[in-house]
N, C-alpha and C positions, 0 to 999 in steps of 0.2 A: 712138508704139505702133506697131510694125509688123504687116502684115497678119496674118501668120501668127501672130501674140500674139493679133490680135483674135476670128481665126477660132475659134482653141481656146477663146477664153474664152465665144464665143457657144456653141458645142458644149456647153462643161460646164455653162453655165445651162440650156440648153435638155436636157441628160440629166438634170440634176437636177430641174427642172420636171416632166419626163416622169416620174421617179421619184415623187416625191412626189404626184403627179396619181394616177398606177396604182395607188399602196398605198392613197390616199384610195379610189379606186373599187372596190378590192378590199375594203375594210373596208365599205364602203357596201353593198356588193353581198351580202356576208354578212350585215350587219344587216336589209338585205332580206327575206332568204330565214328568220331569225329571225322577223320579224313576220309572212310569211306563215305560219309555220307555227302561230304561235301565234293568228294570227286563223282558221286552219282549226280550233284546237282550238275556238274562241269559239264559231265556226257549227256544231260538233259539239254543243254544249253546248246553242246555243239551239234546233238541231233535235231536241232527244233529247226530243220531246213525248210518247213511248213511255210516260216513267214514268206520267204523266199517266192514260193509257191504261189501264195497268196497275193504277193505285190505284183507279180509279172500277171495273174490275173486280173490286178483293177487296171492295170497300166493296159491292158489289151481292149478291157471292155468297160471300164468306168462305172461300174454298179453298186449302188448303194451295200446289198447284203457283202458283197465282197470285203468293201472297208469295214464293214461291221467285223468281219471273221478276222480281216488283218488283226484289228484294233483289239479283239480278244487274244489273239497270238502274241501280239506285243505286251498285253498285259501279263500274260504268262511267263513270258520271258524275263520280264520286269520283275517279276515276282522272284523268278529264280536266280536273278543277280542279288536283288536284294536279302536272300537267305544265305548266300558265300559269306563265309566268316573265316576269314585266311590272315595267318598271322606273319608269314614270312615274307620279307620286301619283296621279292620279284611276285611271290603270287598278289600279292597284293595290287602291284603295278598291273597285274592282268584283270585282275578282278574292275580294277579302276578303268580299263583301258575297255571292258566288256559294258561298263556303264554309258561311256564315251560313245561306242559304237551303238548303242541302242538308240541313243538322244542322239543321233546323226543319222540312222536309219528313221527316225520318227519324222527328223527334219525334211528328210527326203522325201517321205510318203507324205507330208502336207504339202511341199511343192509340187508333187504331181497330182494333188486334190486340186490345189488351187489353180494351176493350169488350164486354160481354155480347151476343149475339144474342139478342133477345128471342125467346120461346117461340113467336110466330105469325111469326117470320122480322123483316127489318129493315125499320123503318118508313121510311116517308117524310121524316118529318123528321129521323131520324138521319142517313139518307143525304145529304138536305140541307146539313146541318153539316158532315160529315167530306167530303163533296166541295167544298165552300166553303173548309174551312180548307187542303186538299189543293190548290186550284185557286189561291189566294192566292200560297201558296210557289212552285208550278211558273211561273206565270205570271211573279213576280218574279225567277225566275231566266232565262227565257227572256228578259226586257227584258234583266236586267244583262249576259248575254251577249251580245244583239243591240248593247249600247252599248257593250262590249267591242270586239267585231269592229269596229265603225265606228269607234273612237278609232285602233284598230291599223290600218285601212285609212286612215285620214288621215294616219296618222304615216308608213306605207309609201309615200303619194303623196308627201309631202314628200321623204322619201330620195330617190324618182325624182325628182323635180326637181331635187335634188342631184346624183345622177350626170347627169342630161343636161346640166347646167352643167359637173360637170368633164369631160364627152366635148367639149364645145363649146371648153373652155378647151384640151384635148389637142389638138384638131385645129386650132386658133387658132394655137398653139405651133408645132405642126409645120409648119403651111403659111406662116408668119411666119418660121421659122428656118431654112427651107431654100430 
């Protein structure tokens, strides 16, 4: 084989490897961005402890503005959960659990709203009962969202390792072929 043909073959192979590795890097970076966005959503859900405070205020005082603020927070969390787009089975299960916990939270809040307030005001026993029911749901959501955030971070870390490996391959090919 002539030298010119060998050089041309090496250049073609190098170009193909460069194109393949570049395409893989682009797709890896896009997936990493998606995972980071999903992780931010999970973090927002995990840090939305405000609904617990709002429900506690409503349990104690039963005033309509508190119920309205709780509803706004509920809608915000519901929107965040709706924006979750996870594809792995464990992540999907956690996202589904978040939806179930949110619906359960709404049910508990509606139970609180529909319960009559005794003539002497809210009793300590009823406050404790409502608070504990709401706390179970809120803590479940916070735990699930934190777990989902952790799983997404692990997946992102794996992609970063893959991307770094692709960079090493691309760098090795370029230095070897030149």
